[in-house]
C-alpha positions in Angstrom: -101.5 166.0 -10.1 -105.0 167.7 -10.3 -107.9 165.5 -11.0 -111.4 166.4 -12.0 -112.8 163.4 -10.4 -115.7 161.5 -11.9 -115.8 164.1 -14.7 -112.3 163.0 -15.8 -113.7 159.7 -17.1 -116.4 161.2 -19.2 -114.4 162.0 -22.3 -112.9 158.5 -22.7 -116.1 156.7 -22.0 -118.0 159.0 -24.4 -115.3 159.0 -27.0 -115.0 155.1 -27.0 -118.8 154.5 -27.0 -119.2 156.8 -29.9 -116.3 155.4 -31.8 -117.8 151.7 -31.5 -121.5 152.7 -32.0 -121.0 155.1 -35.1 -117.5 153.9 -36.5 -116.7 157.7 -36.7 -113.2 157.5 -35.5 -112.2 161.1 -36.4 -115.3 162.6 -34.8 -114.8 160.4 -31.6 -111.3 161.3 -31.0 -111.9 165.0 -31.7 -114.8 165.0 -29.1 -112.6 163.6 -26.6 -110.1 166.3 -26.7 -113.0 169.0 -27.1 -115.1 167.5 -24.0 -111.8 167.3 -21.9 -111.0 170.9 -22.5 -114.4 171.9 -22.2 -114.6 170.3 -18.7 -111.4 172.1 -17.7 -112.5 175.4 -18.9 -115.5 175.5 -16.6 -117.8 174.1 -19.2 -117.0 177.1 -21.4 -117.3 175.3 -25.2 -115.7 178.4 -26.7 -112.6 178.1 -24.4 -112.7 174.5 -24.6 -112.6 174.7 -28.5 -109.6 177.1 -28.3 -107.7 174.9 -25.9 -108.6 171.7 -28.0 -107.0 173.3 -31.1 -104.0 174.6 -29.2 -103.5 171.1 -27.6 -103.7 169.4 -31.0 -101.1 172.0 -32.5 -98.7 171.4 -29.6 -98.9 167.7 -29.7 -98.6 167.3 -33.5 -95.4 169.7 -33.5 -93.7 168.0 -30.5 -90.5 166.8 -31.9 -90.9 163.2 -30.9 -94.5 163.1 -32.1 -93.7 164.8 -35.4 -90.9 162.4 -36.0 -93.5 159.5 -35.6 -95.9 161.2 -38.0 -93.3 161.6 -40.6 -92.1 158.0 -40.0 -95.7 156.8 -40.6 -96.4 158.6 -43.9 -93.1 157.5 -45.2 -94.0 154.0 -44.7 -96.7 154.6 -47.2 -93.7 155.8 -49.6 -92.2 152.4 -48.9 -95.2 150.4 -49.7 -95.8 152.1 -52.9 -92.2 152.0 -54.1 -92.0 148.1 -53.2 -95.3 147.4 -54.9 -94.4 149.5 -58.2 -90.8 148.0 -58.3 -92.3 144.5 -58.4 -90.5 143.8 -55.2 -93.7 142.8 -53.3 -94.9 140.5 -55.8 -91.6 139.0 -56.0 -91.4 138.3 -52.3 -94.8 136.7 -52.6 -93.7 134.5 -55.4 -90.5 133.7 -53.7 -92.1 132.8 -50.6 -94.6 130.4 -52.4 -91.8 128.7 -54.6 -90.2 127.6 -51.4 -93.4 126.3 -50.3 -93.2 128.6 -47.2 -96.6 129.9 -47.9 -98.4 126.8 -48.6 -101.1 127.3 -46.1 -103.1 129.8 -44.1 -101.0 128.6 -41.0 -97.7 129.4 -42.5 -98.9 132.7 -43.7 -100.1 133.4 -40.0 -96.8 132.5 -38.6 -94.9 134.7 -41.2 -96.8 137.8 -39.9 -96.3 136.9 -36.1 -92.5 136.0 -36.6 -91.8 139.2 -38.5 -93.6 141.1 -35.6 -91.9 139.3 -33.0 -88.5 139.8 -34.3 -88.9 143.6 -34.6 -89.1 144.1 -30.8 -87.2 147.6 -30.8 -90.4 149.6 -31.6 -94.0 148.6 -31.3 -95.1 150.8 -34.4 -92.2 149.8 -36.3 -92.8 146.2 -36.1 -96.6 146.8 -36.8 -96.0 148.6 -40.0 -93.2 146.3 -41.3 -95.1 143.1 -40.5 -98.4 144.3 -42.0 -96.7 145.4 -45.0 -94.9 142.1 -45.6 -97.9 139.7 -44.7 -100.9 141.7 -46.1 -100.5 140.5 -49.9 -100.1 136.8 -48.7 -103.1 137.1 -46.3 -105.2 138.5 -49.2 -104.0 135.7 -51.4 -104.9 133.2 -49.1 -108.4 134.7 -48.3 -107.5 135.4 -44.7 -109.3 138.4 -43.3 -107.4 141.6 -42.8 -109.1 141.8 -39.5 -107.3 138.7 -38.3 -103.8 140.0 -39.8 -104.3 143.1 -37.6 -105.2 141.0 -34.6 -102.1 138.9 -35.0 -99.6 141.8 -35.3 -101.3 143.8 -32.7 -101.4 140.9 -30.1 -97.5 140.6 -30.8 -96.7 144.4 -30.7 -97.0 146.0 -27.3 -96.7 142.5 -25.4 -93.6 141.7 -26.8 -91.9 145.1 -26.5 -92.6 144.8 -22.8 -91.4 141.0 -22.6 -88.2 141.8 -24.5 -87.4 145.1 -23.0 -84.2 145.7 -24.7 -85.6 148.9 -26.1 -87.2 152.3 -25.2 -89.8 150.5 -23.1 -87.7 149.0 -20.8 -85.6 152.1 -20.3 -88.6 153.9 -19.5 -89.9 151.5 -16.8 -86.5 151.3 -15.4 -86.6 155.3 -15.0 -89.7 155.3 -13.2 -88.5 152.6 -10.9 -85.4 154.6 -10.2 -87.5 157.7 -9.5 -89.2 155.3 -6.9 -85.7 154.5 -5.3 -85.9 151.0 -6.2 -82.3 149.5 -5.0 -81.9 147.3 -8.4 -84.4 148.4 -10.9 -83.1 146.3 -13.8 -83.4 143.3 -11.5 -86.8 143.9 -10.4 -88.0 144.4 -14.1 -86.3 141.1 -15.3 -88.0 139.3 -12.3 -91.3 140.6 -13.4 -91.1 139.5 -16.9 -92.3 136.0 -16.5 -95.1 137.3 -14.2 -96.5 139.6 -16.9 -99.2 137.1 -17.4 -101.2 139.2 -20.0 -98.4 139.8 -22.4 -97.4 136.1 -22.3 -101.1 135.0 -22.7 -101.8 137.6 -25.6 -98.9 136.3 -27.6 -99.7 132.6 -26.7 -103.4 133.0 -27.7 -102.3 134.6 -31.0 -100.2 131.3 -31.7 -103.3 129.1 -30.8 -105.6 131.2 -33.4 -103.0 130.6 -36.0 -102.5 127.0 -35.6 -106.3 126.3 -34.9 -108.0 128.9 -37.0 -110.1 129.4 -33.6 -112.5 132.3 -34.8 -114.9 133.7 -32.1 -117.4 136.5 -32.3 -116.8 139.1 -35.1 -113.7 137.4 -36.3 -115.9 134.5 -37.3 -118.1 136.7 -39.5 -114.9 138.5 -41.1 -113.3 135.0 -41.9 -116.5 133.7 -43.3 -116.9 137.1 -45.4 -113.3 136.8 -47.0 -113.4 132.8 -47.6 -117.1 132.6 -49.0 -117.5 136.0 -50.7 -114.1 137.1 -51.5 -114.6 140.5 -49.7 -111.4 141.7 -48.2 -113.3 144.4 -46.4 -117.0 144.6 -45.2 -119.4 146.8 -47.2 -118.8 150.5 -46.0 -115.5 149.8 -44.4 -113.2 152.6 -44.2 -109.6 151.6 -44.0 -106.9 153.7 -42.7 -104.8 153.5 -45.6 -105.9 154.4 -49.1 -106.7 151.5 -51.6 -104.9 153.2 -54.2 -101.8 152.2 -52.3 -102.5 148.5 -51.3 -103.9 147.8 -54.8 -100.8 149.4 -56.7 -99.4 146.8 -59.3 -96.0 147.1 -61.3 -96.4 148.1 -64.8 -95.9 145.5 -67.7 -92.3 144.6 -68.2 -91.1 145.2 -64.5 -89.3 142.1 -63.2 -90.7 140.5 -59.9 -87.6 140.4 -57.7 -88.1 139.7 -54.0 -84.7 141.5 -53.4 -86.5 144.7 -54.3 -88.8 144.3 -51.3 -86.3 142.7 -48.9 -83.2 144.9 -49.4 -85.1 148.3 -48.5 -86.9 146.9 -45.6 -83.7 145.2 -44.4 -81.9 148.4 -44.5 -84.7 150.0 -42.8 -84.6 147.4 -39.9 -80.8 147.5 -39.5 -80.6 151.2 -39.4 -82.9 151.4 -36.3 -80.6 149.8 -33.8 -77.7 151.9 -35.3 -79.5 155.1 -34.6 -80.5 153.9 -31.2 -76.9 153.3 -30.4 -75.7 156.6 -31.7 -78.6 158.6 -30.1 -78.0 156.6 -26.7 -74.3 157.2 -26.6 -73.5 153.6 -27.0 -76.6 152.3 -25.2 -79.5 151.0 -27.3 -82.0 151.3 -24.4 -81.1 155.1 -24.0 -81.5 156.1 -27.7 -84.5 158.0 -29.3 -87.1 155.5 -30.7 -88.7 158.2 -32.8 -85.4 159.4 -34.3 -84.2 155.7 -34.8 -87.6 154.6 -36.9 -87.6 157.8 -38.8 -84.1 157.6 -40.0 -84.7 153.9 -40.6 -87.4 154.4 -43.0 -85.6 157.4 -44.6 -82.7 155.4 -45.4 -84.7 152.4 -46.7 -86.6 154.6 -48.9 -83.4 156.1 -50.4 -82.0 152.8 -50.8 -84.9 151.6 -52.6 -85.1 154.4 -54.9 -81.4 154.1 -55.8 -81.8 150.4 -56.6 -84.6 150.7 -58.8 -83.1 153.6 -60.7 -79.8 151.4 -61.1 -82.1 148.5 -62.4 -83.8 150.8 -64.9 -87.2 150.0 -63.3 -88.2 153.5 -62.6 -86.7 157.1 -63.1 -86.4 159.4 -60.3 -89.3 161.5 -61.6 -91.6 158.3 -61.2 -90.1 157.5 -57.9 -90.9 160.8 -56.6 -94.4 160.6 -57.6 -94.8 157.2 -55.9 -93.3 158.7 -52.7 -95.8 161.5 -52.7 -98.7 158.9 -53.7 -97.7 156.8 -50.8 -97.5 159.8 -48.3 -101.2 161.1 -49.6 -102.4 157.6 -49.1 -101.7 157.8 -45.4 -103.0 161.1 -44.4 -106.0 159.6 -42.6 -103.5 157.9 -40.5 -101.6 161.2 -39.7 -104.9 162.8 -38.6 -105.8 159.9 -36.2 -102.4 159.4 -34.8 -102.1 163.4 -34.2 -105.7 163.4 -32.6 -104.5 160.3 -30.2 -101.4 162.2 -29.2 -103.6 165.2 -28.2 -105.7 163.0 -26.1 -102.7 162.0 -24.3 -102.0 165.6 -23.3 -105.8 166.1 -22.5 -105.9 163.0 -20.3 -103.0 163.9 -18.4 -104.4 167.4 -17.6 -107.6 165.8 -16.6 -106.0 163.4 -14.2 -108.1 160.5 -15.4 -105.5 158.0 -14.2 -105.1 159.6 -10.7 -109.1 159.4 -10.1 -109.1 155.7 -11.2 -106.2 154.8 -9.0 -107.7 156.7 -5.9 -111.0 155.1 -6.5 -109.6 151.6 -6.0 -108.0 152.4 -2.7 -110.6 150.6 -0.6 -109.4 147.7 1.6 -109.0 144.4 -0.4 -107.7 141.0 0.6 -104.0 140.9 -0.1 -104.4 138.0 -2.5 -106.7 140.1 -4.6 -104.5 143.2 -4.8 -102.4 142.1 -7.8 -105.4 141.1 -9.9 -107.1 144.3 -8.9 -103.9 146.4 -9.8 -103.9 144.6 -13.2 -107.8 145.5 -13.7 -107.2 149.2 -12.6 -104.2 149.3 -15.3 -106.4 147.9 -17.8 -109.1 150.5 -17.1 -106.6 153.5 -17.1 -105.0 152.3 -20.4 -108.1 151.4 -22.3 -109.6 155.0 -21.4 -106.5 156.8 -22.1 -105.0 154.8 -25.0 -101.5 154.9 -23.7 -99.4 152.2 -21.8 -96.5 154.4 -20.9 -99.0 156.9 -19.4 -100.5 154.0 -17.3 -97.1 153.0 -16.1 -96.3 156.5 -15.0 -99.5 156.5 -12.9 -99.5 153.1 -11.7 -95.8 152.2 -10.7 -95.5 155.2 -8.1 -98.7 153.6 -6.4 -97.7 150.1 -6.8 -94.1 150.1 -5.6 -95.0 151.6 -2.0 -98.3 149.5 -2.0 -96.2 146.2 -2.4 -93.8 147.4 0.5 -96.7 148.3 2.8 -98.8 145.2 2.1 -95.8 142.7 2.0 -96.7 142.0 -1.8 -94.3 140.2 -3.9 -92.6 143.4 -5.6 -92.2 141.8 -9.0 -95.7 140.4 -9.2 -97.0 143.8 -8.4 -94.9 145.5 -10.9 -95.9 142.8 -13.6 -99.6 143.6 -12.8 -99.1 147.2 -13.5 -97.2 146.5 -16.7 -99.8 143.8 -17.9 -102.6 146.3 -17.2 -100.9 149.0 -19.4 -100.2 146.5 -22.1 -103.9 145.5 -22.3 -105.0 149.0 -23.1 -102.3 149.7 -25.4 -103.2 146.3 -27.2 -107.0 146.9 -27.8 -108.0 150.4 -26.8 -109.4 152.1 -29.9 -107.7 155.5 -29.0 -104.3 153.8 -28.9 -101.7 154.8 -31.3 -100.6 151.0 -31.4 -104.0 149.9 -32.3 -104.5 152.6 -34.7 -101.3 151.6 -36.5 -102.2 147.8 -36.7 -105.4 148.9 -38.5 -103.4 150.9 -40.8 -100.7 148.4 -41.4 -103.3 145.8 -42.3 -105.3 148.2 -44.3 -108.5 147.4 -42.4 -111.3 149.7 -40.9 -110.1 150.6 -37.5 -113.3 149.9 -35.6 -113.6 146.5 -37.2 -110.1 145.7 -35.9 -111.1 146.8 -32.5 -114.3 144.9 -32.4 -112.7 141.6 -33.9 -109.7 141.4 -31.5 -111.5 142.4 -28.3 -112.9 138.9 -27.5 -109.4 137.6 -27.7 -108.1 140.5 -25.5 -110.7 139.6 -23.1 -110.0 135.9 -22.9 -106.2 136.7 -22.5 -107.4 139.2 -19.7 -109.5 136.7 -17.8 -106.6 134.2 -17.8 -104.2 137.0 -16.4 -106.6 137.8 -13.5 -106.9 134.0 -12.6 -103.0 133.8 -12.7 -102.5 136.9 -10.7 -104.7 135.6 -7.9 -102.9 132.1 -7.9 -99.4 133.7 -8.0 -100.3 136.0 -5.2 -101.3 133.2 -2.9 -98.4 131.1 -3.9 -95.4 133.7 -3.8 
């Protein structure tokens, strides 16, 4: 793979810095793509702009990416329908009547439990858990930044720790390409050594139980608790407030089933389609196809239910669907730019350069920790865990053999690094969707969860060093 050397890290460094400094997410992501292709075009800005637009169009119209974009906007339709039908308010009331939502802690556990349960696809779990928990978080005056942190910290980590999904199938295919004798056994052995994924989830649980707020999260919690402000002044959530503030009209019954049933249908449809598209193998199914058909069937069931109950006519349901789609246009723009960044990064060879730069001699006991750190850097800079796996696994497997490393520990370090970037990079689609699902400002989400990610990352580094000394 071609690499443009140190120039390949300029686009991610500049884009991430600009996004955090200015909070202009669209501009920062677009600049990443433009700068990357300008470098590859011999610093010709006109050619760079042309290539950037072509890359954006190709990424947005790719079949898998297009299905993800359509799925994402249809989640907006699910949100508007369940709110206008009284289902979301009915669910909140039902939860409270059974005293399941009697404290901030129980509400936090709800968000984490729903997210953990939906391990088949990371973005799907984010959108469902965020939609379900957000009204309760608002009611108990818990910041949306904390909601986005909890569901994000349990998104990618759980998908890699419970790899009965496309994540597991993808990693196994990479191991097969490296001629690993028993790739499934190696992946399973690496799971308990994926220290970052484990610590990220455990830390989220600690935060829920203790209410531990550090750095920007402390300010966000104080703002909501003391001032009643769900968002900071000037915040720009990735979902329109017209969607999250929608209330049912007078006379509409508040029935929890009107929210639970469509979401339950959506959730159960996903594994069915995975099984169908995988010819009977869930791990070989198409994740993008499964989640798209899941939300389509869920929306159709919801519309049919509300019409049968006389809650809304088809014309009103259609208007609500369109309103929900319109409210998620910002998400589509950001996600499609994230897809274009993935193509740009591969062409630049950013990951190859980072891996080659770390080939200096190291004490064997430090190698797993360094593998993890390199994976963190690549995934944070590129915003893709899968791309990081594709870069790191072909390097790590032969390295483990040559240096006498424990192969499952080396693999776990590479996987943990990829998950770190997918968890907290501002250009990761998972981080973006977590912001959208929580209806919070994207950069606010990144800033408030970063200290927690760094704490988990530091703990993982220590454990990798200890494990390398012991195994």
